[in-house]
N, CA, C and O of each residue as an XYZ file, in Angstrom:
752
protein
N       0.984     -0.868     -0.006
C       0.085      0.064      0.034
C       1.022      1.592     -0.291
O       1.054      2.481     -1.142
N       1.698      1.225      0.950
C       2.755      2.719      0.758
C       3.304      2.628     -0.443
O       3.351      3.762     -0.920
N       3.821      1.697     -1.299
C       4.275      1.886     -2.670
C       3.614      2.499     -3.581
O       4.152      3.273     -4.372
N       2.212      2.191     -3.576
C       1.153      2.655     -4.711
C       1.077      4.085     -4.079
O       1.157      4.910     -4.989
N       0.956      4.663     -2.889
C       0.671      5.804     -2.595
C       1.992      6.522     -3.039
O       1.850      7.575     -3.661
N       3.042      6.146     -2.832
C       4.236      6.994     -3.339
C       4.003      6.990     -4.630
O       3.867      8.145     -5.032
N       3.867      5.973     -5.701
C       3.670      6.290     -7.193
C       2.393      7.030     -7.457
O       2.456      7.754     -8.450
N       1.020      7.030     -6.690
C       0.261      8.094     -6.939
C       0.879      9.520     -6.748
O       0.643     10.343     -7.632
N       1.488      9.814     -5.902
C       2.236     11.310     -5.619
C       3.363     11.627     -6.760
O       3.394     12.650     -7.445
N       4.288     10.531     -6.821
C       5.206     10.657     -7.975
C       4.805     11.676     -9.139
O       5.366     12.734     -9.422
N       3.825     11.159     -9.669
C       3.584     11.684    -11.618
C       3.090     13.181    -11.054
O       3.886     14.083    -11.317
N       2.128     13.495    -10.461
C       2.046     15.345    -10.381
C       3.194     15.903     -9.741
O       3.575     17.033    -10.045
N       3.828     15.155     -8.809
C       5.121     16.173     -8.078
C       6.316     16.248     -9.552
O       7.014     17.223     -9.828
N       6.270     15.057    -10.242
C       7.248     15.142    -11.309
C       6.784     16.263    -12.376
O       7.636     17.085    -12.714
N       5.586     16.341    -12.886
C       4.972     17.271    -13.824
C       4.924     18.489    -12.985
O       5.125     19.453    -13.724
N       4.772     18.801    -11.953
C       5.180     20.171    -11.527
C       6.253     20.508    -11.676
O       6.508     21.564    -12.255
N       7.262     19.640    -11.156
C       8.703     20.150    -11.348
C       9.122     20.516    -13.093
O       9.721     21.491    -13.548
N       8.764     19.774    -13.528
C       8.906     19.902    -15.390
C       8.509     21.078    -15.720
O       9.258     21.807    -16.370
N       7.078     21.545    -15.279
C       6.604     22.647    -15.630
C       7.478     23.718    -14.809
O       8.081     24.418    -15.623
N       7.706     24.022    -13.736
C       8.527     25.108    -13.046
C       9.938     25.149    -13.905
O      10.277     26.194    -14.462
N      10.761     23.914    -13.981
C      11.887     23.920    -14.837
C      11.880     24.385    -16.072
O      12.931     24.838    -16.523
N      10.949     24.371    -16.699
C      10.598     24.924    -17.955
C      10.409     26.381    -18.048
O      10.903     26.989    -18.997
N       9.781     26.945    -17.203
C       9.503     28.098    -17.048
C      10.837     28.946    -16.914
O      10.942     30.069    -17.408
N      11.956     28.246    -16.126
C      13.278     29.037    -15.853
C      13.711     29.342    -17.037
O      13.419     28.641    -18.006
N      14.574     30.578    -17.153
C      15.329     30.751    -18.214
C      17.056     30.159    -17.741
O      17.648     30.274    -16.668
N      17.419     29.615    -18.843
C      18.815     29.325    -18.933
C      19.773     30.376    -18.665
O      19.439     31.543    -18.866
N      20.971     30.078    -18.218
C      21.750     31.228    -17.701
C      22.392     31.867    -18.978
O      22.804     33.026    -19.032
N      22.429     30.781    -20.195
C      22.933     31.278    -21.408
C      22.107     32.018    -22.310
O      22.503     32.258    -23.450
N      20.922     32.425    -21.869
C      19.818     32.873    -22.831
C      20.550     34.343    -23.404
O      21.226     35.192    -22.822
N      20.084     34.215    -24.801
C      20.481     35.390    -25.591
C      19.752     36.707    -25.021
O      18.646     36.719    -24.481
N      20.518     37.718    -25.229
C      19.984     39.158    -25.217
C      19.197     39.422    -26.068
O      19.274     38.937    -27.196
N      18.109     40.398    -25.631
C      17.026     40.855    -26.923
C      17.824     42.259    -27.498
O      18.518     42.967    -26.768
N      17.667     42.431    -28.457
C      18.031     43.707    -29.267
C      16.916     44.524    -29.611
O      16.930     45.748    -29.482
N      15.961     43.877    -30.042
C      14.759     44.566    -30.808
C      13.423     44.238    -30.215
O      12.432     44.937    -30.427
N      13.413     43.194    -29.490
C      12.346     42.788    -28.810
C      12.584     42.417    -27.109
O      13.496     42.894    -26.433
N      11.333     41.268    -26.513
C      11.489     41.113    -25.312
C      12.344     39.521    -25.037
O      12.106     38.687    -25.911
N      13.006     39.209    -24.251
C      13.697     38.085    -23.883
C      13.138     37.333    -22.884
O      13.258     37.799    -21.751
N      12.527     36.234    -23.012
C      11.908     35.274    -22.188
C      10.797     35.684    -21.444
O      10.557     35.234    -20.324
N       9.761     36.939    -22.303
C       8.723     37.762    -21.473
C       8.894     38.773    -20.890
O       8.016     39.259    -20.176
N      10.304     39.426    -21.102
C      10.718     40.600    -19.959
C       9.915     41.790    -20.865
O       9.487     41.495    -21.981
N       9.769     42.933    -20.402
C       9.605     44.246    -20.906
C       9.912     44.305    -22.343
O      11.000     43.830    -22.669
N       9.115     44.828    -23.326
C       9.775     44.823    -24.514
C      10.812     46.164    -24.384
O      10.659     47.218    -23.766
N      12.040     45.630    -25.309
C      12.928     46.929    -25.660
C      12.260     48.038    -26.759
O      11.742     47.800    -27.851
N      12.458     49.320    -26.079
C      11.850     50.269    -26.885
C      10.569     51.015    -25.998
O      10.152     52.169    -26.098
N      10.191     50.097    -25.250
C       8.983     50.538    -24.230
C       9.524     51.269    -23.295
O      10.728     51.258    -23.038
N       8.419     52.159    -22.550
C       8.310     52.717    -21.533
C       8.676     52.005    -20.224
O       7.775     51.282    -19.800
N       9.535     52.037    -19.661
C       9.837     51.542    -17.861
C       8.291     51.542    -17.205
O       7.567     52.537    -17.234
N       7.994     50.549    -16.743
C       7.248     50.655    -15.736
C       7.430     51.083    -14.378
O       8.165     50.565    -13.537
N       6.460     52.382    -14.215
C       6.990     53.146    -12.587
C       7.216     52.217    -11.430
O       6.710     51.101    -11.553
N       7.721     52.408    -10.596
C       7.373     51.848     -9.289
C       8.047     52.594     -8.148
O       8.605     53.682     -8.293
N       7.958     51.957     -7.052
C       8.553     53.251     -5.882
C       8.690     51.881     -4.724
O       7.673     51.300     -4.346
N       9.849     51.545     -4.321
C      10.258     50.434     -3.307
C      11.103     50.692     -2.496
O      11.905     51.577     -2.797
N      11.208     50.105     -1.357
C      11.886     50.590     -0.263
C      13.441     49.674     -0.147
O      13.733     48.509     -0.415
N      14.188     50.788      0.364
C      15.850     50.255      0.634
C      15.763     49.380      1.876
O      14.723     49.462      2.529
N      16.624     48.638      2.244
C      16.918     48.086      3.685
C      16.659     48.861      4.612
O      16.060     48.440      5.601
N      17.074     50.255      4.500
C      17.179     51.453      5.577
C      15.406     51.783      5.808
O      14.783     52.084      6.826
N      15.079     51.631      4.775
C      13.551     52.437      4.906
C      13.237     53.449      4.167
O      12.144     54.014      4.175
N      14.484     53.815      3.278
C      13.844     55.121      2.319
C      13.192     54.356      1.147
O      13.372     53.167      0.887
N      12.411     55.222      0.486
C      11.770     54.961     -0.574
C      12.356     55.721     -2.060
O      12.555     56.927     -2.203
N      12.561     54.653     -3.082
C      13.410     54.766     -4.206
C      12.297     54.546     -5.320
O      11.734     53.534     -5.738
N      12.211     55.799     -5.613
C      11.198     55.638     -7.236
C      11.995     56.114     -8.640
O      12.772     57.016     -8.953
N      11.479     55.214     -9.161
C      12.168     54.974    -10.451
C      12.005     56.354    -11.313
O      12.940     56.722    -12.024
N      10.852     57.069    -11.234
C      10.470     57.850    -12.080
C      11.618     59.207    -11.662
O      11.837     60.056    -12.526
N      12.278     59.303    -10.331
C      13.247     60.182    -10.213
C      14.222     60.231    -11.123
O      14.425     61.400    -11.450
N      14.972     59.404    -11.722
C      15.877     58.825    -12.501
C      15.872     58.879    -14.141
O      16.881     58.930    -14.845
N      14.296     58.851    -14.663
C      14.162     58.716    -15.875
C      14.373     60.211    -16.738
O      13.850     61.244    -16.320
N      14.994     60.186    -17.667
C      15.315     61.302    -18.009
C      16.808     61.698    -17.840
O      17.510     62.166    -18.736
N      17.214     61.428    -16.482
C      18.401     61.865    -15.939
C      19.730     61.174    -15.621
O      20.859     61.622    -15.422
N      19.253     60.004    -15.638
C      20.388     58.771    -15.737
C      19.809     57.569    -16.441
O      18.632     57.223    -16.551
N      20.872     57.038    -16.871
C      20.705     55.565    -17.372
C      20.687     54.502    -16.359
O      21.682     54.498    -15.635
N      19.614     53.407    -16.076
C      19.849     52.920    -14.963
C      19.347     51.032    -15.361
O      18.458     50.527    -16.048
N      20.344     50.540    -14.598
C      20.030     48.966    -14.918
C      19.376     48.310    -13.467
O      19.911     48.328    -12.359
N      18.234     47.810    -13.785
C      17.459     46.953    -12.919
C      17.927     45.756    -12.820
O      18.132     45.190    -13.894
N      18.178     45.154    -11.816
C      18.882     43.711    -11.799
C      17.556     42.985    -10.606
O      17.289     43.359     -9.463
N      16.972     41.918    -11.378
C      16.151     41.551    -10.252
C      16.699     40.263     -9.943
O      16.802     39.394    -10.809
N      17.154     40.049     -8.430
C      18.184     38.864     -7.885
C      17.333     38.366     -6.926
O      16.351     38.932     -6.446
N      17.925     36.877     -6.587
C      17.736     36.461     -5.084
C      19.082     36.126     -4.078
O      20.121     35.574     -4.438
N      18.822     36.518     -3.006
C      20.158     36.045     -2.248
C      20.518     34.652     -2.622
O      21.671     34.356     -2.936
N      19.657     33.893     -2.596
C      20.009     32.331     -2.980
C      20.078     32.035     -4.233
O      19.518     30.989     -4.559
N      20.704     32.766     -5.208
C      20.912     32.693     -6.749
C      22.289     32.698     -6.886
O      23.001     33.668     -6.624
N      22.729     31.467     -7.355
C      24.411     31.797     -7.347
C      24.742     32.329     -8.721
O      25.927     32.649     -8.807
N      24.061     32.509     -9.781
C      24.279     33.214    -10.805
C      24.343     34.601    -10.545
O      25.255     35.319    -10.955
N      23.293     35.024     -9.802
C      23.103     36.483     -9.426
C      24.313     37.105     -8.487
O      24.760     38.251     -8.535
N      24.787     35.827     -7.463
C      25.668     36.258     -6.646
C      27.003     36.382     -7.402
O      27.886     37.076     -6.899
N      27.223     35.725     -8.640
C      28.258     35.998     -9.515
C      28.385     37.182    -10.211
O      29.465     37.728    -10.437
N      27.053     37.684    -10.636
C      27.128     38.949    -11.357
C      27.088     40.146    -10.472
O      27.603     41.160    -10.944
N      26.629     40.215     -9.407
C      26.482     41.274     -8.833
C      28.055     41.764     -8.664
O      28.297     42.913     -9.035
N      28.615     41.354     -8.387
C      30.386     42.093     -8.397
C      30.737     42.828     -9.585
O      31.385     43.873     -9.520
N      30.280     42.256    -10.819
C      30.397     42.995    -12.008
C      29.669     43.973    -12.169
O      30.225     44.950    -12.671
N      28.469     44.079    -11.890
C      27.541     45.268    -11.847
C      28.228     46.213    -10.798
O      28.295     47.399    -11.120
N      28.673     45.892     -9.755
C      29.071     46.786     -8.898
C      30.210     47.588     -9.471
O      30.309     48.809     -9.346
N      31.082     46.798    -10.122
C      32.248     47.524    -10.997
C      32.016     48.253    -12.098
O      32.865     49.073    -12.447
N      30.984     48.103    -12.738
C      30.357     48.774    -13.653
C      29.614     50.080    -13.186
O      29.871     51.135    -13.765
N      28.950     50.056    -12.438
C      28.083     51.271    -11.692
C      29.068     52.005    -11.262
O      28.872     53.199    -11.486
N      30.356     51.700    -10.569
C      31.735     52.502    -10.227
C      31.946     53.307    -11.419
O      31.751     54.519    -11.504
N      32.351     52.549    -12.307
C      33.041     52.833    -13.499
C      32.393     54.001    -14.372
O      33.011     54.897    -14.948
N      30.644     53.743    -14.338
C      29.831     54.890    -15.271
C      29.236     55.762    -14.515
O      28.590     56.657    -15.060
N      29.341     55.676    -12.797
C      28.354     56.497    -12.086
C      28.826     58.026    -12.361
O      28.045     58.935    -12.081
N      29.993     58.284    -12.862
C      30.186     60.158    -12.934
C      29.515     60.242    -14.424
O      29.464     61.424    -14.761
N      29.051     59.479    -15.297
C      28.349     59.473    -16.509
C      26.997     59.498    -16.619
O      26.420     59.774    -17.670
N      26.370     59.183    -15.435
C      24.746     59.106    -15.053
C      24.366     57.611    -15.259
O      23.711     57.235    -16.231
N      24.776     56.864    -14.377
C      24.451     55.548    -14.522
C      24.350     55.010    -13.006
O      25.198     55.201    -12.135
N      22.909     54.161    -12.840
C      22.712     53.672    -11.594
C      22.302     52.206    -11.492
O      21.544     51.870    -12.401
N      22.554     51.423    -10.777
C      22.061     50.573    -10.409
C      21.077     50.262     -9.338
O      21.350     50.476     -8.157
N      19.969     49.778     -9.708
C      18.723     49.516     -8.726
C      18.761     47.760     -8.650
O      18.532     47.033     -9.618
N      19.007     47.423     -7.660
C      19.424     45.790     -7.356
C      17.905     45.190     -6.408
O      17.830     45.004     -5.194
N      16.936     45.013     -7.350
C      15.435     44.827     -6.799
C      15.659     43.134     -6.466
O      15.794     42.293     -7.354
N      15.666     42.800     -4.794
C      15.950     41.700     -4.209
C      14.539     40.967     -4.185
O      13.668     41.548     -3.538
N      14.274     40.044     -4.661
C      13.154     39.466     -4.844
C      12.847     38.675     -3.261
O      11.675     38.449     -2.959
N      13.927     38.300     -2.342
C      13.424     37.657     -1.255
C      12.625     38.566     -0.257
O      11.826     38.060      0.530
N      12.825     39.742     -0.296
C      12.175     40.586      0.459
C      12.656     40.716      1.887
O      13.535     39.974      2.326
N      12.068     41.678      2.623
C      13.019     42.080      4.119
C      12.979     41.114      4.964
O      13.476     41.267      6.079
N      12.336     39.851      4.565
C      12.702     38.571      5.942
C      14.140     38.576      5.775
O      14.771     38.464      6.826
N      14.821     38.682      4.687
C      16.338     38.412      4.389
C      17.178     39.594      5.061
O      18.387     39.381      5.151
N      16.770     40.624      5.470
C      17.535     41.801      5.763
C      18.692     41.722      6.358
O      19.486     42.614      6.061
N      19.093     40.802      7.231
C      20.330     40.740      7.959
C      21.494     39.947      7.043
O      22.685     40.233      6.920
N      20.846     39.019      6.537
C      21.826     38.340      5.436
C      21.990     39.547      4.221
O      23.124     39.957      3.974
N      21.229     39.902      3.739
C      21.571     40.827      2.485
C      22.423     41.992      3.136
O      23.460     42.359      2.583
N      22.053     42.481      4.128
C      23.019     43.937      4.659
C      24.558     42.928      4.697
O      25.350     43.214      3.799
N      24.879     42.095      5.414
C      26.148     41.163      5.832
C      26.714     41.013      4.345
O      27.900     41.142      4.041
N      25.964     40.803      3.718
C      26.512     40.426      2.314
C      26.842     41.633      1.325
O      27.704     41.627      0.445
N      26.105     42.511      1.607
C      26.503     43.744      1.117
C      27.631     44.437      1.637
O      28.456     44.943      0.876
N      27.737     44.503      2.944
C      28.724     45.134      3.392
C      29.953     44.314      3.234
O      31.003     44.881      2.931
N      29.908     42.846      3.437
C      31.235     41.980      3.350
C      32.081     42.165      2.140
O      33.295     41.966      2.075
N      31.196     42.619      1.076
C      31.826     42.795     -0.292
C      31.836     44.256     -0.831
O      32.310     44.526     -1.935
N      31.361     45.063     -0.109
C      31.958     46.599     -0.202
C      30.773     46.992     -1.467
O      31.006     48.024     -2.096
N      29.909     46.439     -1.724
C      29.108     46.806     -2.718
C      28.341     48.402     -2.356
O      27.895     48.747     -1.261
N      28.353     48.994     -3.297
C      27.869     50.523     -3.139
C      26.391     50.816     -4.077
O      25.869     51.927     -3.989
N      25.911     49.984     -4.769
C      24.882     49.865     -5.458
C      23.376     49.777     -4.308
O      23.325     49.186     -3.230
N      22.601     50.338     -4.787
C      21.310     50.367     -3.758
C      20.601     49.038     -4.138
O      20.325     48.515     -5.217
N      20.410     48.692     -2.837
C      19.559     47.439     -2.956
C      17.567     47.769     -2.502
O      17.280     48.542     -1.588
N      16.706     47.193     -3.147
C      15.643     47.625     -3.027
C      14.913     46.264     -3.127
O      15.038     45.313     -3.899
N      13.945     46.559     -1.853
C      13.069     45.163     -1.578
C      11.805     44.955     -2.477
O      10.952     45.841     -2.443
N      11.639     44.034     -3.153
C      10.564     43.898     -4.089
C       9.219     43.493     -3.081
O       9.267     42.724     -2.121
N       8.199     44.117     -3.502
C       6.812     44.040     -2.943
C       6.365     43.020     -3.000
O       6.060     42.709     -4.151
N       6.108     42.107     -2.075
C       5.408     40.748     -2.523
C       3.955     40.459     -1.960
O       3.763     40.563     -0.748
N       3.075     40.149     -2.694
C       1.670     40.350     -2.524
C       1.073     38.587     -2.621
O       0.840     38.017     -3.686
N       0.947     38.086     -1.515
C       0.738     36.427     -1.443
C       1.832     35.926     -2.259
O       2.953     36.272     -1.889
N       1.743     35.114     -3.393
C       2.703     34.721     -4.182
C       3.224     35.426     -5.284
O       4.208     35.042     -5.915
N       2.531     36.536     -5.550
C       3.067     37.607     -6.199
C       3.993     38.601     -6.170
O       3.856     39.403     -5.246
N       5.013     38.797     -7.017
C       6.116     40.099     -7.040
C       5.310     41.080     -7.994
O       4.857     40.869     -9.119
N       5.261     42.462     -7.027
C       4.571     43.463     -7.774
C       5.274     44.167     -8.744
O       4.626     44.701     -9.644
N       6.441     44.259     -8.724
C       7.396     44.885     -9.826
C       7.940     43.887    -10.525
O       8.004     44.197    -11.715
N       8.486     42.499    -10.230
C       8.971     41.781    -11.189
C       8.148     40.842    -12.079
O       8.567     40.167    -13.019
N       6.823     40.932    -11.575
C       5.950     40.242    -12.621
C       5.297     41.456    -13.299
O       4.669     41.194    -14.325
N       5.334     42.633    -12.938
C       5.045     43.630    -14.187
C       6.172     43.993    -15.349
O       5.918     44.612    -16.382
N       7.343     43.528    -15.001
C       8.551     43.676    -15.752
C       8.715     42.025    -16.637
O       9.617     41.625    -17.373
N       7.721     41.502    -16.284
C       7.732     39.961    -16.974
C       8.840     39.055    -16.468
O       9.122     38.076    -17.158
N       9.514     39.281    -15.311
C      10.557     38.401    -14.687
C      10.160     37.000    -14.574
O       9.153     36.683    -13.941
N      11.076     35.955    -15.295
C      10.232     34.763    -14.816
C      11.840     33.844    -14.165
O      11.666     32.655    -13.900
N      13.217     34.393    -13.956
C      14.054     33.785    -13.879
C      14.923     34.685    -13.266
O      14.811     35.860    -13.616
N      15.819     34.385    -12.376
C      17.239     35.401    -11.854
C      18.620     34.388    -12.377
O      18.875     33.201    -12.578
N      19.306     35.779    -12.437
C      19.004     37.362    -12.637
C      18.647     37.474    -13.795
O      19.047     36.863    -14.786
N      17.443     38.711    -13.649
C      17.252     39.525    -15.110
C      17.325     40.487    -15.221
O      16.460     41.044    -14.545
N      18.029     41.269    -15.837
C      18.392     42.800    -16.152
C      17.651     43.325    -17.194
O      17.462     42.810    -18.296
N      17.172     44.568    -16.702
C      16.417     45.451    -17.774
C      17.341     46.832    -17.555
O      17.508     47.420    -16.486
N      17.888     47.181    -18.846
C      18.746     48.405    -18.841
C      17.644     49.563    -19.486
O      16.992     49.300    -20.497
N      17.548     50.619    -18.910
C      16.925     51.771    -19.260
C      17.763     52.951    -19.709
O      18.548     53.390    -18.868
N      17.731     53.467    -20.758
C      18.730     54.696    -21.257
C      18.195     55.859    -20.547
O      17.229     55.884    -19.785
N      19.204     57.124    -21.019
C      18.891     58.422    -20.395
C      17.654     58.937    -21.140
O      16.977     59.901    -20.782
N      17.387     57.968    -22.517
C      16.243     58.676    -23.414
C      14.838     58.346    -22.283
O      13.823     59.043    -22.308
N      14.979     57.449    -21.562
C      13.623     56.884    -20.768
C      13.019     55.599    -21.209
O      11.912     55.205    -20.841
N      13.868     54.928    -22.075
C      13.286     53.561    -22.642
C      14.049     52.398    -22.233
O      15.248     52.345    -21.957
N      13.299     51.598    -22.233
C      14.256     50.199    -22.206
C      14.936     49.682    -23.265
O      14.393     49.375    -24.326
N      16.059     49.574    -23.037
C      17.444     49.852    -24.238
C      17.641     48.197    -24.389
O      17.973     47.682    -25.456
N      17.454     47.636    -23.481
C      18.014     45.771    -23.506
C      17.534     45.446    -22.094
O      17.370     46.098    -21.063
N      17.372     44.154    -22.469
C      17.051     43.167    -21.578
C      17.978     41.823    -21.589
O      18.871     41.710    -22.428
N      17.717     40.782    -20.591
C      18.398     40.070    -20.361
C      18.138     39.022    -19.164
O      18.070     39.339    -17.977
N      18.027     37.938    -19.592
C      17.922     36.745    -18.218
C      18.876     35.665    -18.443
O      19.089     35.044    -19.484
N      19.499     35.528    -17.121
C      20.617     34.920    -16.792
C      21.828     35.863    -16.568
O      21.719     37.085    -16.674
N      23.187     35.129    -16.198
C      24.171     35.966    -16.127
C      24.863     36.223    -17.416
O      24.970     35.459    -18.375
N      25.364     37.567    -17.255
C      26.080     37.854    -18.734
C      27.396     38.394    -18.794
O      27.454     39.167    -17.838
N      28.474     38.406    -19.392
C      29.725     38.967    -19.557
C      29.845     40.226    -19.499
O      29.006     40.964    -20.018
N      31.170     40.792    -18.701
C      31.463     41.906    -18.346
C      31.538     42.770    -20.120
O      30.955     43.822    -20.382
N      32.024     42.320    -20.671
C      32.190     43.247    -22.128
C      30.875     43.321    -22.764
O      30.822     44.306    -23.501
N      29.812     42.650    -22.749
C      28.800     42.951    -23.415
C      27.869     43.796    -22.408
O      26.970     44.469    -22.912
N      28.027     43.794    -21.105
C      27.258     44.646    -19.991
C      27.927     45.970    -20.254
O      27.219     46.973    -20.348
N      29.465     46.068    -20.404
C      29.944     47.280    -20.630
C      29.596     48.020    -21.919
O      29.281     49.210    -21.931
N      29.665     47.295    -22.936
C      29.047     48.052    -24.089
C      27.549     48.369    -24.184
O      27.038     49.192    -24.943
N      26.904     47.555    -23.259
C      25.619     48.155    -23.252
C      25.035     49.372    -22.601
O      24.206     50.143    -23.084
N      25.701     49.422    -21.230
C      26.044     50.532    -20.312
C      26.584     51.699    -21.122
O      26.096     52.810    -20.914
N      27.507     51.557    -21.990
C      28.331     52.736    -22.777
C      27.319     53.453    -23.667
O      27.273     54.666    -23.869
N      26.270     52.226    -24.321
C      25.427     53.025    -24.949
C      24.252     53.706    -24.431
O      23.809     54.695    -25.015
N      23.640     53.184    -23.228
C      22.696     53.386    -22.621
C      23.024     55.054    -21.835
O      22.133     55.854    -21.552
N      24.337     55.248    -21.631
C      24.449     56.525    -20.997
C      25.091     57.747    -22.348
O      25.576     58.866    -22.188
N      24.913     57.197    -23.253
C      25.587     58.141    -24.156
C      26.955     57.793    -24.927
O      27.161     58.405    -25.975
N      27.605     57.150    -24.625
C      28.931     57.274    -24.863
C      29.421     56.414    -26.075
O      28.723     55.413    -26.232
N      30.278     56.529    -26.826
C      30.671     55.871    -27.917
C      31.306     54.549    -27.664
O      31.703     53.864    -28.607
């Protein structure tokens, strides 16, 4: 009897796992140039406004940067290995292009329940970019869902012109990130 019960639950669990894995974007997903990637907001469109809290309780509104700075939104999780590999690269590029009007907004999908761990991680690595807590409503992510995020890390680059310039799901290499950021801030 125990054996039948185990098999009875094995198929639905395996099916659910297959669906979940099919929805995840591979780390080597290709970047979008003229359209969206894996459901992310379309390149060329206006970004969706948001206001999210920092770990210190300050509110950052995306609208405050539009038309003034280029910004990269990175949707990440503390438990995402590729995210933790990419954050140092993004921090380095943020420092490199800060004087050119570039800002990184790192939207953490775990929420404030991981405040201590995220703060310790940020401090121990000397990161200077802003972390924002995603608003989680039940099982939905307010900002990530609006941007079409289905996997982490997900990147959305918004140019100084106030439009989405580039999107990417998965970890990206520095030369590609550098070239995209240079273009977004208006450098050749």
